[in-house]
N, CA and C atoms as an extended XYZ file, in Angstrom:
591
Properties=species:S:1:pos:R:3:atomname:S:1:resname:S:1:resid:I:1 pbc="F F F"
N        97.746        8.696       78.130 N   MET     1
C        96.878        8.645       76.963 CA  MET     1
C        95.515        9.222       77.175 C   MET     1
N        94.983        8.805       78.408 N   ARG     2
C        93.654        9.362       78.785 CA  ARG     2
C        93.669       10.833       78.896 C   ARG     2
N        94.827       11.383       79.491 N   THR     3
C        94.907       12.790       79.672 CA  THR     3
C        94.949       13.491       78.287 C   THR     3
N        95.663       12.884       77.386 N   PHE     4
C        95.718       13.501       76.010 CA  PHE     4
C        94.373       13.482       75.376 C   PHE     4
N        93.645       12.317       75.440 N   LEU     5
C        92.345       12.267       74.822 CA  LEU     5
C        91.363       13.266       75.485 C   LEU     5
N        91.421       13.319       76.808 N   GLY     6
C        90.566       14.319       77.513 CA  GLY     6
C        90.885       15.757       77.052 C   GLY     6
N        92.160       16.128       76.950 N   HIS     7
C        92.574       17.422       76.501 CA  HIS     7
C        92.092       17.689       75.041 C   HIS     7
N        92.292       16.647       74.186 N   PHE     8
C        91.846       16.748       72.822 CA  PHE     8
C        90.383       17.014       72.695 C   PHE     8
N        89.568       16.221       73.526 N   ALA     9
C        88.120       16.402       73.528 CA  ALA     9
C        87.705       17.755       73.974 C   ALA     9
N        88.460       18.271       75.009 N   ALA    10
C        88.058       19.639       75.518 CA  ALA    10
C        88.390       20.720       74.460 C   ALA    10
N        89.527       20.545       73.778 N   VAL    11
C        89.882       21.524       72.784 CA  VAL    11
C        88.923       21.417       71.549 C   VAL    11
N        88.561       20.183       71.206 N   THR    12
C        87.590       20.024       70.102 CA  THR    12
C        86.256       20.666       70.491 C   THR    12
N        85.809       20.464       71.671 N   ARG    13
C        84.516       21.004       72.088 CA  ARG    13
C        84.596       22.579       72.073 C   ARG    13
N        85.648       23.133       72.546 N   ILE    14
C        85.819       24.582       72.536 CA  ILE    14
C        85.832       25.086       71.096 C   ILE    14
N        86.484       24.360       70.211 N   ALA    15
C        86.568       24.799       68.784 CA  ALA    15
C        85.211       24.753       68.173 C   ALA    15
N        84.435       23.678       68.427 N   LEU    16
C        83.078       23.523       67.916 CA  LEU    16
C        82.164       24.593       68.442 C   LEU    16
N        82.265       24.875       69.750 N   LEU    17
C        81.428       25.885       70.394 CA  LEU    17
C        81.718       27.299       69.808 C   LEU    17
N        83.049       27.560       69.604 N   THR    18
C        83.415       28.885       68.989 CA  THR    18
C        82.927       29.002       67.596 C   THR    18
N        83.071       27.895       66.798 N   ALA    19
C        82.602       27.918       65.425 CA  ALA    19
C        81.040       28.129       65.393 C   ALA    19
N        80.342       27.377       66.187 N   TRP    20
C        78.889       27.480       66.259 CA  TRP    20
C        78.462       28.903       66.648 C   TRP    20
N        79.090       29.484       67.689 N   ALA    21
C        78.752       30.772       68.150 CA  ALA    21
C        79.036       31.811       67.044 C   ALA    21
N        80.138       31.633       66.309 N   SER    22
C        80.457       32.506       65.204 CA  SER    22
C        79.436       32.526       64.083 C   SER    22
N        79.002       31.329       63.817 N   ILE    23
C        77.960       31.184       62.755 CA  ILE    23
C        76.666       31.837       63.186 C   ILE    23
N        76.245       31.667       64.447 N   ILE    24
C        75.074       32.314       64.920 CA  ILE    24
C        75.156       33.824       64.917 C   ILE    24
N        76.308       34.305       65.456 N   VAL    25
C        76.458       35.797       65.505 CA  VAL    25
C        76.455       36.346       64.044 C   VAL    25
N        77.212       35.719       63.214 N   THR    26
C        77.296       36.237       61.822 CA  THR    26
C        75.901       36.192       61.131 C   THR    26
N        75.236       35.075       61.250 N   ALA    27
C        73.899       34.938       60.626 CA  ALA    27
C        72.898       35.925       61.177 C   ALA    27
N        72.904       36.097       62.544 N   LEU    28
C        71.956       37.067       63.071 CA  LEU    28
C        72.334       38.485       62.757 C   LEU    28
N        73.642       38.800       62.670 N   TYR    29
C        74.073       40.104       62.252 CA  TYR    29
C        73.543       40.447       60.882 C   TYR    29
N        73.699       39.605       59.917 N   PHE    30
C        73.226       39.824       58.600 CA  PHE    30
C        71.645       39.792       58.509 C   PHE    30
N        71.068       39.005       59.327 N   TYR    31
C        69.639       38.915       59.348 CA  TYR    31
C        68.994       40.236       59.817 C   TYR    31
N        69.669       40.858       60.773 N   PHE    32
C        69.123       42.169       61.289 CA  PHE    32
C        69.621       43.356       60.552 C   PHE    32
N        70.782       43.340       59.956 N   THR    33
C        71.302       44.481       59.223 CA  THR    33
C        70.888       44.510       57.739 C   THR    33
N        70.585       43.322       57.212 N   GLU    34
C        70.156       43.195       55.805 CA  GLU    34
C        68.933       42.297       55.697 C   GLU    34
N        67.878       42.651       56.355 N   PRO    35
C        66.623       41.817       56.337 CA  PRO    35
C        66.077       41.531       54.946 C   PRO    35
N        66.348       42.426       54.036 N   GLN    36
C        65.787       42.245       52.651 CA  GLN    36
C        66.426       41.017       52.051 C   GLN    36
N        67.676       40.624       52.457 N   SER    37
C        68.296       39.455       51.848 CA  SER    37
C        67.662       38.133       52.267 C   SER    37
N        66.874       38.189       53.300 N   PHE    38
C        66.256       36.990       53.922 CA  PHE    38
C        64.771       36.877       53.641 C   PHE    38
N        64.272       37.645       52.688 N   THR    39
C        62.894       37.545       52.318 CA  THR    39
C        62.691       36.258       51.511 C   THR    39
N        61.424       35.709       51.548 N   SER    40
C        61.159       34.508       50.771 CA  SER    40
C        61.436       34.670       49.350 C   SER    40
N        61.186       35.893       48.755 N   GLU    41
C        61.418       36.131       47.364 CA  GLU    41
C        62.893       36.061       47.030 C   GLU    41
N        63.737       36.619       47.866 N   ASN    42
C        65.220       36.601       47.594 CA  ASN    42
C        65.738       35.186       47.785 C   ASN    42
N        65.196       34.470       48.770 N   ILE    43
C        65.675       33.105       48.947 CA  ILE    43
C        65.202       32.256       47.752 C   ILE    43
N        64.015       32.486       47.205 N   ALA    44
C        63.593       31.810       46.049 CA  ALA    44
C        64.475       32.058       44.794 C   ALA    44
N        64.811       33.333       44.678 N   SER    45
C        65.761       33.725       43.602 CA  SER    45
C        67.118       33.000       43.701 C   SER    45
N        67.618       32.991       44.916 N   PHE    46
C        68.907       32.274       45.241 CA  PHE    46
C        68.808       30.819       44.849 C   PHE    46
N        67.683       30.179       45.258 N   LEU    47
C        67.533       28.780       44.960 CA  LEU    47
C        67.414       28.481       43.469 C   LEU    47
N        66.784       29.416       42.791 N   GLN    48
C        66.616       29.174       41.312 CA  GLN    48
C        67.944       29.129       40.574 C   GLN    48
N        68.996       29.746       41.080 N   SER    49
C        70.260       29.701       40.433 CA  SER    49
C        70.920       28.359       40.404 C   SER    49
N        70.375       27.394       41.157 N   PHE    50
C        70.951       26.019       41.186 CA  PHE    50
C        70.289       25.099       40.215 C   PHE    50
N        69.243       25.513       39.580 N   GLU    51
C        68.547       24.761       38.525 CA  GLU    51
C        68.388       23.280       38.846 C   GLU    51
N        69.230       22.433       38.298 N   SER    52
C        69.007       20.959       38.395 CA  SER    52
C        69.220       20.435       39.840 C   SER    52
N        69.958       21.138       40.677 N   GLN    53
C        70.270       20.738       42.045 CA  GLN    53
C        69.308       21.433       43.075 C   GLN    53
N        68.304       22.116       42.583 N   ILE    54
C        67.495       23.043       43.381 CA  ILE    54
C        66.851       22.319       44.603 C   ILE    54
N        66.361       21.072       44.354 N   TRP    55
C        65.705       20.349       45.498 CA  TRP    55
C        66.743       19.905       46.546 C   TRP    55
N        67.912       19.499       46.047 N   LEU    56
C        68.981       19.237       47.000 CA  LEU    56
C        69.456       20.404       47.839 C   LEU    56
N        69.604       21.521       47.147 N   VAL    57
C        70.059       22.766       47.844 CA  VAL    57
C        68.906       23.233       48.848 C   VAL    57
N        67.713       23.090       48.414 N   PHE    58
C        66.555       23.399       49.311 CA  PHE    58
C        66.585       22.549       50.627 C   PHE    58
N        66.852       21.238       50.431 N   LEU    59
C        66.944       20.364       51.563 CA  LEU    59
C        68.099       20.702       52.452 C   LEU    59
N        69.252       20.915       51.817 N   ALA    60
C        70.476       21.250       52.554 CA  ALA    60
C        70.324       22.564       53.405 C   ALA    60
N        69.705       23.561       52.740 N   MET    61
C        69.376       24.776       53.473 CA  MET    61
C        68.450       24.599       54.651 C   MET    61
N        67.486       23.702       54.394 N   SER    62
C        66.549       23.432       55.499 CA  SER    62
C        67.203       22.734       56.681 C   SER    62
N        68.158       21.857       56.382 N   VAL    63
C        68.868       21.152       57.429 CA  VAL    63
C        69.829       22.096       58.188 C   VAL    63
N        70.666       22.773       57.421 N   LEU    64
C        71.759       23.607       57.997 CA  LEU    64
C        71.235       24.892       58.657 C   LEU    64
N        70.034       25.375       58.300 N   ARG    65
C        69.520       26.605       58.809 CA  ARG    65
C        69.353       26.449       60.301 C   ARG    65
N        69.127       25.357       60.897 N   GLY    66
C        68.942       25.244       62.308 CA  GLY    66
C        70.163       25.684       63.174 C   GLY    66
N        71.310       25.517       62.611 N   PHE    67
C        72.493       25.941       63.387 CA  PHE    67
C        72.712       27.458       63.392 C   PHE    67
N        71.882       28.187       62.633 N   THR    68
C        72.017       29.636       62.625 CA  THR    68
C        71.000       30.355       63.555 C   THR    68
N        70.051       29.526       64.004 N   LEU    69
C        68.847       30.104       64.723 CA  LEU    69
C        68.026       31.009       64.009 C   LEU    69
N        68.184       31.042       62.641 N   LEU    70
C        67.310       31.869       61.799 CA  LEU    70
C        65.980       31.139       61.650 C   LEU    70
N        64.887       31.846       61.470 N   PRO    71
C        63.554       31.219       61.275 CA  PRO    71
C        63.495       30.398       59.951 C   PRO    71
N        62.710       29.362       60.022 N   SER    72
C        62.533       28.526       58.795 CA  SER    72
C        61.436       29.020       57.909 C   SER    72
N        60.608       29.910       58.405 N   THR    73
C        59.416       30.409       57.666 CA  THR    73
C        59.744       30.933       56.295 C   THR    73
N        60.743       31.858       56.110 N   PRO    74
C        61.027       32.386       54.762 CA  PRO    74
C        61.493       31.276       53.775 C   PRO    74
N        62.166       30.270       54.299 N   LEU    75
C        62.616       29.212       53.413 CA  LEU    75
C        61.430       28.345       52.935 C   LEU    75
N        60.549       27.991       53.920 N   VAL    76
C        59.394       27.259       53.534 CA  VAL    76
C        58.492       27.971       52.486 C   VAL    76
N        58.321       29.278       52.720 N   VAL    77
C        57.524       30.092       51.823 CA  VAL    77
C        58.204       30.254       50.485 C   VAL    77
N        59.517       30.272       50.557 N   ALA    78
C        60.298       30.327       49.210 CA  ALA    78
C        60.060       29.100       48.398 C   ALA    78
N        59.977       27.901       49.094 N   GLY    79
C        59.656       26.699       48.374 CA  GLY    79
C        58.267       26.700       47.740 C   GLY    79
N        57.342       27.377       48.458 N   THR    80
C        56.018       27.493       47.933 CA  THR    80
C        55.940       28.406       46.762 C   THR    80
N        56.756       29.508       46.763 N   ILE    81
C        56.846       30.420       45.632 CA  ILE    81
C        57.373       29.696       44.421 C   ILE    81
N        58.487       28.926       44.652 N   LEU    82
C        59.124       28.281       43.478 CA  LEU    82
C        58.294       27.122       42.886 C   LEU    82
N        57.564       26.430       43.717 N   PHE    83
C        56.888       25.243       43.276 CA  PHE    83
C        55.378       25.213       43.687 C   PHE    83
N        54.653       26.242       43.213 N   PRO    84
C        53.245       26.323       43.633 CA  PRO    84
C        52.373       25.174       43.289 C   PRO    84
N        52.819       24.418       42.265 N   SER    85
C        52.035       23.206       41.900 CA  SER    85
C        52.433       21.930       42.679 C   SER    85
N        53.440       22.046       43.587 N   GLN    86
C        53.857       20.849       44.265 CA  GLN    86
C        53.918       21.136       45.788 C   GLN    86
N        52.794       21.494       46.349 N   PRO    87
C        52.789       21.843       47.803 CA  PRO    87
C        53.212       20.698       48.650 C   PRO    87
N        52.790       19.463       48.356 N   PHE    88
C        53.151       18.385       49.294 CA  PHE    88
C        54.567       18.037       49.175 C   PHE    88
N        55.196       18.184       48.100 N   LEU    89
C        56.675       17.943       47.978 CA  LEU    89
C        57.411       18.992       48.817 C   LEU    89
N        57.000       20.267       48.654 N   VAL    90
C        57.648       21.336       49.442 CA  VAL    90
C        57.448       21.029       50.919 C   VAL    90
N        56.220       20.632       51.331 N   LEU    91
C        56.004       20.345       52.754 CA  LEU    91
C        56.828       19.157       53.191 C   LEU    91
N        56.927       18.086       52.383 N   GLY    92
C        57.690       16.931       52.713 CA  GLY    92
C        59.150       17.285       52.935 C   GLY    92
N        59.782       17.980       51.991 N   ILE    93
C        61.193       18.326       52.109 CA  ILE    93
C        61.379       19.277       53.257 C   ILE    93
N        60.460       20.233       53.482 N   SER    94
C        60.622       21.164       54.589 CA  SER    94
C        60.616       20.408       55.963 C   SER    94
N        59.724       19.432       56.062 N   ILE    95
C        59.600       18.672       57.326 CA  ILE    95
C        60.849       17.782       57.503 C   ILE    95
N        61.282       17.112       56.409 N   VAL    96
C        62.508       16.311       56.516 CA  VAL    96
C        63.685       17.176       56.995 C   VAL    96
N        63.833       18.295       56.371 N   GLY    97
C        64.877       19.218       56.729 CA  GLY    97
C        64.811       19.673       58.199 C   GLY    97
N        63.595       19.943       58.678 N   ILE    98
C        63.464       20.452       60.095 CA  ILE    98
C        63.731       19.266       61.026 C   ILE    98
N        63.235       18.069       60.671 N   ILE    99
C        63.527       16.892       61.547 CA  ILE    99
C        65.002       16.588       61.651 C   ILE    99
N        65.666       16.593       60.512 N   LEU   100
C        67.134       16.353       60.503 CA  LEU   100
C        67.891       17.482       61.294 C   LEU   100
N        67.482       18.687       61.025 N   SER   101
C        68.108       19.835       61.745 CA  SER   101
C        67.850       19.787       63.230 C   SER   101
N        66.673       19.465       63.647 N   SER   102
C        66.290       19.372       65.022 CA  SER   102
C        67.048       18.234       65.671 C   SER   102
N        67.185       17.112       64.982 N   SER   103
C        67.878       15.956       65.529 CA  SER   103
C        69.407       16.282       65.745 C   SER   103
N        69.977       16.972       64.758 N   MET   104
C        71.387       17.362       64.799 CA  MET   104
C        71.657       18.306       65.992 C   MET   104
N        70.718       19.273       66.182 N   ILE   105
C        70.867       20.247       67.259 CA  ILE   105
C        70.750       19.498       68.597 C   ILE   105
N        69.783       18.600       68.662 N   TYR   106
C        69.542       17.831       69.966 CA  TYR   106
C        70.878       17.132       70.328 C   TYR   106
N        71.473       16.464       69.409 N   PHE   107
C        72.745       15.673       69.671 CA  PHE   107
C        73.948       16.597       69.783 C   PHE   107
N        73.880       17.731       69.035 N   PHE   108
C        75.013       18.672       69.043 CA  PHE   108
C        75.175       19.322       70.416 C   PHE   108
N        74.076       19.609       71.055 N   SER   109
C        74.075       20.250       72.407 CA  SER   109
C        74.767       19.380       73.409 C   SER   109
N        74.582       18.083       73.266 N   ASP   110
C        75.321       17.140       74.154 CA  ASP   110
C        76.772       17.059       73.826 C   ASP   110
N        77.084       17.047       72.494 N   LEU   111
C        78.403       16.969       72.076 CA  LEU   111
C        79.284       18.090       72.607 C   LEU   111
N        78.620       19.300       72.657 N   LEU   112
C        79.355       20.505       73.160 CA  LEU   112
C        79.503       20.470       74.662 C   LEU   112
N        78.874       19.492       75.303 N   GLY   113
C        79.068       19.431       76.750 CA  GLY   113
C        78.093       20.277       77.611 C   GLY   113
N        77.043       20.714       76.984 N   PHE   114
C        76.067       21.486       77.738 CA  PHE   114
C        75.457       20.670       78.903 C   PHE   114
N        75.105       19.359       78.563 N   SER   115
C        74.507       18.537       79.577 CA  SER   115
C        75.486       18.276       80.705 C   SER   115
N        76.701       17.960       80.439 N   ALA   116
C        77.691       17.665       81.445 CA  ALA   116
C        77.955       18.922       82.330 C   ALA   116
N        77.892       20.056       81.691 N   TYR   117
C        78.131       21.319       82.464 CA  TYR   117
C        76.951       21.549       83.473 C   TYR   117
N        75.709       21.396       82.967 N   PHE   118
C        74.581       21.641       83.823 CA  PHE   118
C        74.434       20.541       84.921 C   PHE   118
N        74.889       19.275       84.509 N   GLU   119
C        74.871       18.218       85.506 CA  GLU   119
C        75.797       18.519       86.698 C   GLU   119
N        76.901       19.230       86.375 N   ARG   120
C        77.841       19.524       87.436 CA  ARG   120
C        77.367       20.819       88.216 C   ARG   120
N        76.908       21.773       87.469 N   LYS   121
C        76.619       23.079       88.139 CA  LYS   121
C        75.189       23.144       88.664 C   LYS   121
N        74.179       22.618       87.940 N   LYS   122
C        72.828       22.755       88.277 CA  LYS   122
C        72.043       21.436       88.162 C   LYS   122
N        72.481       20.430       88.881 N   PRO   123
C        71.914       19.070       88.698 CA  PRO   123
C        70.420       18.977       89.004 C   PRO   123
N        69.964       19.769       90.097 N   ARG   124
C        68.567       19.704       90.418 CA  ARG   124
C        67.690       20.386       89.405 C   ARG   124
N        68.194       21.516       88.890 N   SER   125
C        67.419       22.264       87.913 CA  SER   125
C        67.324       21.446       86.609 C   SER   125
N        68.424       20.833       86.240 N   LEU   126
C        68.445       20.013       85.054 CA  LEU   126
C        67.461       18.879       85.155 C   LEU   126
N        67.412       18.181       86.292 N   LEU   127
C        66.558       17.079       86.526 CA  LEU   127
C        65.101       17.505       86.471 C   LEU   127
N        64.792       18.696       87.117 N   ARG   128
C        63.457       19.219       87.117 CA  ARG   128
C        62.906       19.537       85.687 C   ARG   128
N        63.806       20.160       84.880 N   ILE   129
C        63.443       20.460       83.539 CA  ILE   129
C        63.218       19.243       82.746 C   ILE   129
N        64.166       18.225       82.881 N   LYS   130
C        64.011       17.001       82.157 CA  LYS   130
C        62.692       16.256       82.550 C   LYS   130
N        62.423       16.204       83.817 N   ASN   131
C        61.100       15.535       84.217 CA  ASN   131
C        59.975       16.280       83.651 C   ASN   131
N        60.031       17.619       83.656 N   GLY   132
C        58.957       18.367       83.075 CA  GLY   132
C        58.717       18.075       81.584 C   GLY   132
N        59.821       17.979       80.881 N   LEU   133
C        59.800       17.685       79.417 CA  LEU   133
C        59.331       16.283       79.097 C   LEU   133
N        59.603       15.330       79.993 N   GLU   134
C        59.187       13.920       79.773 CA  GLU   134
C        57.643       13.713       79.939 C   GLU   134
N        57.061       14.523       80.799 N   LYS   135
C        55.623       14.368       81.054 CA  LYS   135
C        54.800       14.683       79.797 C   LYS   135
N        53.552       14.147       79.714 N   PRO   136
C        52.742       14.475       78.561 CA  PRO   136
C        52.609       16.020       78.358 C   PRO   136
N        52.499       16.662       79.438 N   ARG   137
C        52.372       18.160       79.358 CA  ARG   137
C        53.691       18.800       78.740 C   ARG   137
N        54.831       18.164       79.065 N   GLY   138
C        56.063       18.633       78.491 CA  GLY   138
C        56.197       18.440       77.033 C   GLY   138
N        55.735       17.193       76.610 N   VAL   139
C        55.735       16.880       75.158 CA  VAL   139
C        54.780       17.865       74.422 C   VAL   139
N        53.700       18.159       75.034 N   ALA   140
C        52.740       19.126       74.457 CA  ALA   140
C        53.410       20.494       74.423 C   ALA   140
N        54.212       20.827       75.363 N   PHE   141
C        54.881       22.171       75.393 CA  PHE   141
C        55.880       22.215       74.242 C   PHE   141
N        56.685       21.161       73.992 N   VAL   142
C        57.562       21.203       72.893 CA  VAL   142
C        56.866       21.278       71.554 C   VAL   142
N        55.780       20.557       71.448 N   ALA   143
C        54.934       20.605       70.200 CA  ALA   143
C        54.374       22.014       69.966 C   ALA   143
N        53.863       22.621       71.067 N   ALA   144
C        53.340       23.959       70.906 CA  ALA   144
C        54.443       24.971       70.607 C   ALA   144
N        55.616       24.782       71.166 N   TRP   145
C        56.810       25.682       70.909 CA  TRP   145
C        57.086       25.541       69.463 C   TRP   145
N        57.162       24.386       68.894 N   ALA   146
C        57.492       24.072       67.488 CA  ALA   146
C        56.430       24.733       66.562 C   ALA   146
N        55.204       24.740       67.028 N   PHE   147
C        54.142       25.311       66.234 CA  PHE   147
C        54.080       26.790       66.246 C   PHE   147
N        54.457       27.389       67.386 N   PHE   148
C        54.325       28.877       67.570 CA  PHE   148
C        55.390       29.562       66.617 C   PHE   148
N        54.976       30.414       65.704 N   PRO   149
C        55.908       30.955       64.669 CA  PRO   149
C        56.807       32.038       65.189 C   PRO   149
N        56.540       32.623       66.337 N   LEU   150
C        57.401       33.758       66.762 CA  LEU   150
C        58.578       33.367       67.676 C   LEU   150
N        58.718       32.131       67.903 N   VAL   151
C        59.829       31.682       68.761 CA  VAL   151
C        60.672       30.652       67.946 C   VAL   151
N        62.005       30.635       68.049 N   PRO   152
C        62.790       29.671       67.252 CA  PRO   152
C        62.645       28.281       67.832 C   PRO   152
N        62.230       27.332       66.958 N   THR   153
C        62.126       25.928       67.374 CA  THR   153
C        63.461       25.414       67.838 C   THR   153
N        64.587       25.929       67.201 N   ASP   154
C        65.929       25.419       67.472 CA  ASP   154
C        66.237       25.619       68.989 C   ASP   154
N        65.782       26.634       69.606 N   ALA   155
C        66.026       26.888       71.040 CA  ALA   155
C        65.529       25.726       71.907 C   ALA   155
N        64.351       25.194       71.644 N   VAL   156
C        63.783       24.141       72.433 CA  VAL   156
C        64.571       22.834       72.079 C   VAL   156
N        65.121       22.749       70.914 N   CYS   157
C        65.907       21.588       70.586 CA  CYS   157
C        67.178       21.525       71.409 C   CYS   157
N        67.772       22.713       71.613 N   TYR   158
C        68.975       22.716       72.459 CA  TYR   158
C        68.647       22.328       73.871 C   TYR   158
N        67.570       22.840       74.402 N   VAL   159
C        67.124       22.559       75.763 CA  VAL   159
C        66.826       21.005       75.910 C   VAL   159
N        66.132       20.471       74.936 N   ALA   160
C        65.783       19.029       75.029 CA  ALA   160
C        67.064       18.217       74.953 C   ALA   160
N        68.044       18.650       74.137 N   GLY   161
C        69.288       17.888       74.018 CA  GLY   161
C        70.075       17.978       75.296 C   GLY   161
N        70.145       19.172       75.859 N   THR   162
C        70.877       19.378       77.150 CA  THR   162
C        70.295       18.620       78.274 C   THR   162
N        68.993       18.506       78.334 N   THR   163
C        68.358       17.759       79.422 CA  THR   163
C        68.258       16.306       79.114 C   THR   163
N        68.606       15.885       77.897 N   ARG   164
C        68.474       14.541       77.438 CA  ARG   164
C        67.058       13.977       77.497 C   ARG   164
N        66.188       14.859       76.996 N   MET   165
C        64.790       14.419       76.937 CA  MET   165
C        64.798       13.165       76.054 C   MET   165
N        63.840       12.265       76.377 N   HIS   166
C        63.710       11.060       75.592 CA  HIS   166
C        63.559       11.426       74.145 C   HIS   166
N        64.481       10.979       73.250 N   PHE   167
C        64.543       11.425       71.878 CA  PHE   167
C        63.253       11.157       71.097 C   PHE   167
N        62.677        9.916       71.144 N   PRO   168
C        61.421        9.665       70.339 CA  PRO   168
C        60.321       10.661       70.827 C   PRO   168
N        60.210       10.943       72.108 N   LYS   169
C        59.214       11.924       72.502 CA  LYS   169
C        59.466       13.350       71.946 C   LYS   169
N        60.709       13.695       71.980 N   PHE   170
C        61.219       15.002       71.516 CA  PHE   170
C        60.879       15.125       70.065 C   PHE   170
N        61.363       14.140       69.274 N   ILE   171
C        61.256       14.310       67.882 CA  ILE   171
C        59.810       14.197       67.337 C   ILE   171
N        58.961       13.419       68.113 N   SER   172
C        57.522       13.288       67.732 CA  SER   172
C        56.831       14.602       68.001 C   SER   172
N        57.206       15.296       69.101 N   ALA   173
C        56.630       16.610       69.494 CA  ALA   173
C        57.037       17.631       68.377 C   ALA   173
N        58.290       17.665       67.992 N   ILE   174
C        58.746       18.565       66.929 CA  ILE   174
C        58.033       18.305       65.603 C   ILE   174
N        57.926       17.007       65.288 N   PHE   175
C        57.238       16.662       64.057 CA  PHE   175
C        55.754       17.142       64.041 C   PHE   175
N        55.037       16.914       65.145 N   ALA   176
C        53.637       17.353       65.173 CA  ALA   176
C        53.467       18.838       65.099 C   ALA   176
N        54.324       19.621       65.843 N   GLY   177
C        54.195       21.073       65.823 CA  GLY   177
C        54.614       21.685       64.481 C   GLY   177
N        55.750       21.165       63.966 N   GLU   178
C        56.211       21.740       62.675 CA  GLU   178
C        55.312       21.322       61.461 C   GLU   178
N        54.783       20.076       61.545 N   LEU   179
C        53.927       19.574       60.497 CA  LEU   179
C        52.706       20.539       60.353 C   LEU   179
N        52.125       20.902       61.422 N   LEU   180
C        51.014       21.766       61.552 CA  LEU   180
C        51.331       23.169       61.028 C   LEU   180
N        52.454       23.689       61.545 N   LEU   181
C        52.843       25.019       61.102 CA  LEU   181
C        53.177       25.112       59.638 C   LEU   181
N        54.037       24.200       59.211 N   CYS   182
C        54.459       24.206       57.780 CA  CYS   182
C        53.271       23.911       56.851 C   CYS   182
N        52.349       23.100       57.353 N   SER   183
C        51.094       22.864       56.499 CA  SER   183
C        50.332       24.126       56.263 C   SER   183
N        50.236       24.922       57.333 N   VAL   184
C        49.609       26.280       57.181 CA  VAL   184
C        50.285       27.147       56.161 C   VAL   184
N        51.644       27.186       56.301 N   TYR   185
C        52.388       28.072       55.407 CA  TYR   185
C        52.285       27.556       53.934 C   TYR   185
N        52.523       26.265       53.789 N   VAL   186
C        52.580       25.759       52.406 CA  VAL   186
C        51.204       25.754       51.744 C   VAL   186
N        50.186       25.321       52.426 N   LEU   187
C        48.827       25.318       51.820 CA  LEU   187
C        48.243       26.628       51.598 C   LEU   187
N        48.504       27.572       52.566 N   SER   188
C        47.986       28.995       52.356 CA  SER   188
C        48.827       29.601       51.281 C   SER   188
N        50.109       29.348       51.190 N   GLY   189
C        50.991       29.908       50.082 CA  GLY   189
C        50.515       29.348       48.785 C   GLY   189
N        50.222       28.026       48.712 N   PHE   190
C        49.732       27.438       47.472 CA  PHE   190
C        48.464       28.095       47.019 C   PHE   190
N        47.627       28.421       47.974 N   TYR   191
C        46.346       29.080       47.667 CA  TYR   191
C        46.599       30.426       47.041 C   TYR   191
N        47.460       31.204       47.700 N   PHE   192
C        47.721       32.596       47.163 CA  PHE   192
C        48.614       32.610       45.953 C   PHE   192
N        49.710       31.870       45.996 N   VAL   193
C        50.632       31.920       44.907 CA  VAL   193
C        50.083       31.144       43.684 C   VAL   193
N        49.567       29.975       44.006 N   GLY   194
C        48.981       29.123       42.877 CA  GLY   194
C        47.739       29.781       42.270 C   GLY   194
N        47.052       30.400       43.068 N   GLY   195
C        45.764       31.065       42.519 CA  GLY   195
C        46.030       32.293       41.734 C   GLY   195
N        47.262       32.876       41.886 N   SER   196
C        47.543       34.102       41.134 CA  SER   196
C        48.247       33.769       39.816 C   SER   196
N        48.494       32.493       39.548 N   ARG   197
C        49.253       32.132       38.271 CA  ARG   197
C        48.267       31.511       37.231 C   ARG   197
C-alpha cells in the first residue's frame, strides 16, 4: 500500500509539474509573440466583457496570474483604467490577489517536491539560503524583490517555498513590497486616468 501511495504521489507530482511548466511556456510564448494582447488597455477590454462579474474575474486573474510568471503590472493598471474613481478598491483587490497567488506558489513549490529534491541534492546550499532569508536582511530582500518592478515576484515566492522560509515573514515581506509598488501604480494611474476624464 505504501509503495502504491508513493508511486501515486510521484506520478501526481510529475503531472502537476508538467502542467505547470506547460502553462508557463504557453503564457510566456504568447506574451513575447503577441505583446499587444497583454497591454493594460486590452486586459481592461477583456475584463469589461464580464460586466456583472467583473470584480470576481479581476480577482481570479490576479490570483491565477502568478502561476504563469507574467507580470502583474498590466493587470493592476487595467483595473485603474476600468475604475478610475475607485483606486482603493482596485488596490485592495490587487493586493488580495497577489497575496493569495504568492501563498499558493509558496506551498505549490513544496507540493512539487522542490524542497525535498534540494534537501537531498544540495542540503548545505538550501540551509544557507533559508538562513539568509530568515534574517531581517533576508526579509528586506524579499520585500525589495516584490517592490522592484523589473523582476517577477513569483520567482522569489518559489525560492521561499522551496527553502521553507518562515511563512509569516515571507508573506509580510511580499505584502510590504507589493503594497508599495501597487500603490504607486494605482495612485499614479488614478491621477492620470482620473484627471483626464
